[in-house]
C-alpha positions as CSV (number, residue, x, y, z in Angstrom):
1,M,8.8,98.5,187.8
2,V,11.2,99.6,190.5
3,V,10.5,102.8,192.3
4,A,13.1,104.3,194.6
5,D,14.6,107.6,195.6
6,V,17.9,108.9,194.2
7,D,19.9,111.4,196.1
8,P,20.6,114.5,193.8
9,L,23.6,115.5,196.0
10,A,25.2,112.1,195.6
11,F,24.6,112.3,191.9
12,E,26.2,115.8,191.8
13,R,29.2,114.7,193.8
14,R,29.8,111.7,191.6
15,A,29.3,113.7,188.4
16,G,31.8,116.2,189.8
17,D,34.4,113.5,189.9
18,F,34.4,113.5,186.1
19,G,34.4,117.3,185.7
20,F,30.6,117.8,185.4
21,R,28.5,120.3,187.3
22,L,24.9,121.5,187.3
23,A,24.6,124.2,184.7
24,T,24.1,127.8,185.6
25,R,21.7,129.8,183.4
26,S,24.5,131.2,181.2
27,E,26.2,127.8,180.9
28,L,22.8,126.3,179.9
29,D,22.5,129.0,177.2
30,Q,26.0,127.9,175.9
31,A,25.3,124.2,176.2
32,V,21.9,124.3,174.3
33,A,23.4,126.4,171.5
34,M,26.4,124.0,171.2
35,A,24.3,120.8,171.3
36,E,21.8,122.1,168.7
37,E,24.7,122.9,166.4
38,L,26.2,119.5,167.0
39,I,23.0,117.5,166.4
40,D,21.7,119.9,163.7
41,G,18.4,120.0,165.5
42,K,16.4,121.7,168.2
43,L,16.3,120.9,171.9
44,A,13.9,122.0,174.5
45,S,14.1,125.8,175.3
46,V,16.6,126.9,177.9
47,D,13.7,128.1,180.1
48,S,12.1,124.6,179.9
49,I,15.4,122.9,180.7
50,A,16.0,125.2,183.6
51,D,12.6,124.4,184.9
52,M,13.2,120.7,184.6
53,N,16.6,121.1,186.4
54,N,15.0,123.1,189.2
55,W,12.3,120.5,189.7
56,T,14.5,117.4,189.5
57,G,17.8,118.8,190.9
58,M,19.7,116.6,188.5
59,T,19.0,117.3,184.9
60,A,21.4,119.8,183.2
61,W,25.0,118.9,183.4
62,V,27.9,120.6,181.7
63,T,31.7,120.4,181.5
64,G,34.4,122.7,180.3
65,D,35.0,126.4,180.6
66,P,33.7,127.6,178.2
67,V,31.2,124.8,178.0
68,D,32.2,122.1,175.6
69,G,30.0,119.2,176.8
70,V,26.4,118.8,177.9
71,F,24.5,115.9,179.4
72,L,20.7,116.2,180.0
73,T,19.2,113.4,182.1
74,L,15.7,113.3,183.5
75,P,14.5,111.1,186.4
76,L,11.1,109.9,185.5
77,T,8.2,108.9,187.8
78,E,6.1,105.8,187.0
79,A,3.7,108.1,185.0
80,G,6.6,109.6,183.1
81,E,8.0,106.2,182.2
82,S,4.6,105.1,181.0
83,A,4.3,108.3,178.9
84,V,7.7,107.7,177.3
85,R,6.6,104.1,176.5
86,D,3.2,105.0,175.1
87,G,4.5,108.1,173.2
88,S,2.6,110.8,175.1
89,Y,5.7,112.2,176.9
90,N,6.7,115.7,175.7
91,P,10.5,115.9,175.9
92,A,10.5,119.7,175.2
93,K,8.1,120.4,178.1
94,P,7.3,117.4,180.2
95,L,4.5,117.4,182.8
96,K,5.8,117.9,186.3
97,A,3.9,114.6,187.1
98,H,6.3,112.9,184.7
99,L,9.5,114.1,186.5
100,A,10.8,112.9,189.8
101,N,10.9,115.9,192.1
102,M,14.4,116.1,193.8
103,G,15.0,112.4,193.2
104,R,11.8,111.1,194.9
105,C,10.0,108.1,193.5
106,V,12.2,107.5,190.4
107,S,11.0,104.8,188.1
108,A,13.3,105.3,185.1
109,F,15.6,107.8,183.4
110,Y,15.3,109.7,180.1
111,V,18.4,111.0,178.5
112,G,17.5,114.2,176.6
113,V,20.9,114.7,175.0
114,Y,24.6,114.1,175.4
115,A,26.9,116.1,173.2
116,G,30.5,117.1,173.3
117,K,32.3,119.6,171.1
118,T,35.8,118.1,171.7
119,Y,37.1,114.6,171.9
120,E,37.9,115.1,175.6
121,A,34.4,116.3,176.3
122,R,32.9,113.3,174.5
123,K,35.2,111.0,176.4
124,K,34.1,112.5,179.7
125,I,30.4,112.2,178.7
126,M,30.8,108.5,177.8
127,T,32.7,107.8,181.0
128,V,30.3,109.6,183.4
129,S,27.4,108.0,181.6
130,A,28.8,104.5,182.1
131,V,30.0,105.0,185.7
132,L,26.7,106.6,186.9
133,R,24.7,104.0,185.1
134,V,26.5,101.2,186.9
135,E,27.0,102.8,190.3
136,M,23.7,104.7,190.7
137,F,21.1,103.8,188.1
138,G,21.5,100.1,187.1
139,A,18.2,99.2,188.8
140,F,16.2,101.5,186.5
141,P,15.5,101.4,182.8
142,A,17.0,104.2,180.7
143,Y,15.4,105.7,177.6
144,A,16.8,107.9,174.9
145,R,16.0,108.9,171.3
146,G,18.4,108.3,168.5
147,A,18.6,111.8,167.0
148,T,21.8,111.1,165.0
149,A,23.7,108.1,163.6
150,D,26.6,108.8,166.0
151,G,24.1,109.0,168.9
152,R,22.5,105.7,167.9
153,R,26.0,104.0,167.6
154,S,27.1,105.3,171.0
155,M,23.8,104.2,172.7
156,E,24.1,100.8,171.2
157,S,27.7,100.6,172.5
158,L,26.3,101.3,175.9
159,G,23.7,98.4,175.6
160,F,20.7,100.4,174.4
161,Q,18.2,98.6,172.2
162,K,15.6,99.9,169.8
163,F,12.2,100.2,171.5
164,E,9.1,99.5,169.4
165,G,6.3,101.9,170.1
166,G,6.5,105.0,172.3
167,L,8.3,108.1,171.2
168,P,9.9,108.1,167.7
169,D,13.4,106.6,167.4
170,L,13.2,105.5,171.1
171,Y,15.9,103.3,172.6
172,V,15.9,101.6,176.0
173,Q,18.5,100.1,178.1
174,P,16.8,97.6,180.5
175,P,17.8,97.5,184.2
176,F,20.7,95.2,184.8
177,Q,20.9,95.3,188.6
178,T,18.5,95.1,191.5
179,L,18.4,97.8,194.2
180,M,19.9,95.2,196.6
181,D,22.9,94.8,194.2
182,Q,23.4,98.6,194.1
183,A,23.3,98.8,197.9
184,S,26.0,96.2,198.4
């Protein structure tokens, strides 16, 4: 396992290059409602996501005005990664010990959801996902659950593989860089 710090402000600047910003409370309300409609399922509560975002400094990302795309990503500590892998992680209300506080001691990333209402929003989400993964997070494993057939296909197109064990429908994309590669 690799453990390193990730600068939330650098993440915010780079996500901004693709039209993403950290969600305000009202934008988060819009984003959760939109995502739940698109996936035909429930996400964590807006209060819980806001708490995660406040703790991590890099969880709830939106695009559009009004909001037409959302990307929830959670930096995990070693304990959080272990919990995802053994199935004890609670995506709707993770323990603070499972989330990296302001980018400190990151071991992995968990993608809560990415959903876009329009083709343009979906394109932005896929682009920012790929660019940030390569530029900032290639040294870390990334985890996500396949909630829909479209989601599973898009994860597989990004190199995610089915993970046996852990949370239901769990996928993982192994690290593909070292921290030294990312620094150069």
